[in-house]
N, C-alpha and C positions, 0 to 999 in steps of 0.2 A: 259919601265922598262921591264930588262929583269927577273923580280919577274916570270912574269906569263911561263916561260918556264921553269926556274928551279922548278918550282910547277908541271907544267904537266909532267916534266922526273921526277919526285920522284914520283910521282902516277903511272904513267906505266910502271917503272923499278921496283916497288913492286908488280906486278900484272903478270907479262910475265916472260918467262923463260928465253927466249935471251936477256939481256939487253943490251948485246954490239950491239945488231940490231936496236935497238931504235933511230929513226932517227927524229929530230924534226926542221920544217923551218919555220923561222917568218917573216912574210912580215905586213907592213903598207901601208896604201895607204889611200883615204878619205873615205871610207866604214868603215875603223878601223880597225886591228891585223887580220890577219889571219895564223894563227896554222897548218901546216901541218904535219901529223906525219905518217910516217913509222914504220913497225916492224914487225919481223919472220912471214912467213905466218901463222905457229904452233901456234900465238899468238894471231892472230887474234879475235879467240874465247873468248878471255879473256878481251881484251880489248873491243867487240862490248857488249858482254853479253847477256842474254836472252832476245831475243824481244828488242834488242838496249840497254838496261837499263842503262848497265853500261857506253858505251860513251853517255846517255842522262845524268848522274848525272856528268860525268865529265864536259861535256858541261857546264853545269850549275857551277859546282864550277870556269870552266876560266870565265864564265862572272861576277861571284861575285869578283875574285881578279880584274879582268879587272874594273868593276865598282871602286874600291878601287883607282885605276890608272887614273880615267876618261877616259877610252877606251871602244871600244864596242869590245871584242873578239872573235871570231868563231874559231872552230875546223874543221878540212878536217882529213876523217882518209884515206889514199891511201890504195888500195887493192896490197898485194903483185904480184909482178909478177912468175906468175906459180898458180894461185890459181885456181879454179875450178873457171869457169862462174856459177854465182849463174843464175835460170831458172827467167822469168820474171814475174813479181807481180799476171800477169792475168791469167797463169799458174794453181796460185793457186786457184782462185776464180774460175776457167771455170772446175777444178774437182773435186772442191765441191759442184758445183752444179749437178753435175749428179746423177740418180735415183740409187737407189742399183743394178739395173737390169743394167744398162748404163755401169755401174763399172764391173759387174761381167761378161758382153759378152767383156768386154776391157780385161780381165783375157786370154779369149779361153782355158779355162779348157776343157776337151773333156775325 
């Protein structure tokens, strides 16, 4: 069914500023339906949400739409070209495990 594409397009276009840059690709294989989403770089934060909560909610709703049509629906959100690379998750953890003294030494305040 194409209901899932129309649903995703409606939700995403309601969230973003650059509606004309929303592109949805739907592919079907033995694993189910994969929907790939491309948006303008400035709109990525709106689609992902804080701690990924908006993206999680959209994925849950797409699964519900898929269950209605007896299909397993997954969503992949492509990072836009030219987006700043994110640091690896491990770098956050290593910074969090430093002591206050180590962090102060890293600042090189004199």
